[in-house]
C-alpha positions, 0 to 999 in steps of 0.5 A: 500499500502507498502512504498506508492508504488502501487501493480499492477497485470497483469491478463494475459491469456500469448497469444500474446498480452501479450508482448504489456498489459506487456509494456503497464503495465510498462508505467503505472508504470512509471507514476506513479514513483514506485510500483511493478508488478507481472504477474498473470495467470491462467490455467484450469484443462481440458487444462492440463490434460484432460481424462487421468488417476490419475497418468498420470494427475499428470505427465502432472500437473507437465511438465506443471507447467515446461512448462507454468514457463519457457513461462512466464520467457521468456516473463518477463526476455528480457522485465525486463532487457530491461526496468531495472525492477523487475517483479514477476510472479505467477500462478495457477491452477483451475476456472479462476473466483475462483483463480482471486477472491482469488488472489484479497482477499489475495494480495489487489492489487491498480491497476488491468491491463487487456488486451482488446480483441475483443467484443465476446471475451472479456474476459481471457481464455473465462470466463467474468473476467472483470464484476468480476474484477469490482464487487471484486476489489475497486481499478483502473483497467486499460484496456490495448489496443492491437492496441494502446498500452502505451509505457514506457519512453514515454511522454503520452497523457491523456484524461478523459470522462465525469464527469471529476470533479469527477475522478480528485478528485482521487488523483490516477488520479491527479498524472497522470494529473500532470505528464504528459507535454501535455494539458489534453483532456476532452471528454464529451457527452451531450444530448444537445449540445447547453445548457450551463453549469457551468464548474468545472476546471478538474485541473490546467492543460490547458485542450482541451475540445470536446463536443459530442451529446448523439447518437448512433455514439457518442462513435464511435466518441469520440474514432475517435477524441481520436484516432486522438489526440494521447490519450495514456490513457482515465480516465472514471469515472465508480461509476455511470455508469451501466454496459451496459454502461461501456461494451460499453465505453470498446467495443467501445473505441479504447485506453488504458482505466483507470476505476476509480471504487473505492469509496475512492482515492487509496492513 
């Protein structure tokens, strides 16, 4: 990281939810007291040239380049002005997965933000971007909820799902815990809710704990309680979660998620 500031990239498909995702990204930036936001978009060549001749294809690329640049600026500029921020952006033409992987390798962002989609379409431009990002990115991932977006310059309520002692050991999450003025909410899914175990404090902050019995409806119940308690952001330690569990969490929890899948702290 440069100058101890977080580098945050929002991977955007420029659909109608982008404004909401961008505001959630700004909210996260505000929680961290500093950093840089970049919006990155990839457009498939088939969306640009179709079956046209080479000359027409070059003309189309130039036209789409100008159009895309204008679209992004029209989206970013009012929000950047409203919150007095500099928001960078870039876009590329090519294979979505390849371009995103190249971007991650070259720019090494600390945090990647993805918009949450419905389970059948939960990926930008039709590619399974979440799997790719979790595989290639060694840092934090935020899944921004469109239905319950984060709001810049407002206090937030933080939740942690399972393995709280592991999540809170990450400096990044500890910063968020200390930043919030609300009590920390700890959600646990246990095979036997009657069995007691020695608890490890998440932090010095007051913590409200909710315990759910493991089952088919466990995540739905967590989601209902999270929404009822106005949780803005749920932290999930994915380091010991399998792929199916992570997808179930993403698909079933109706709040913005912070997936801490790094093997070492961000700071």
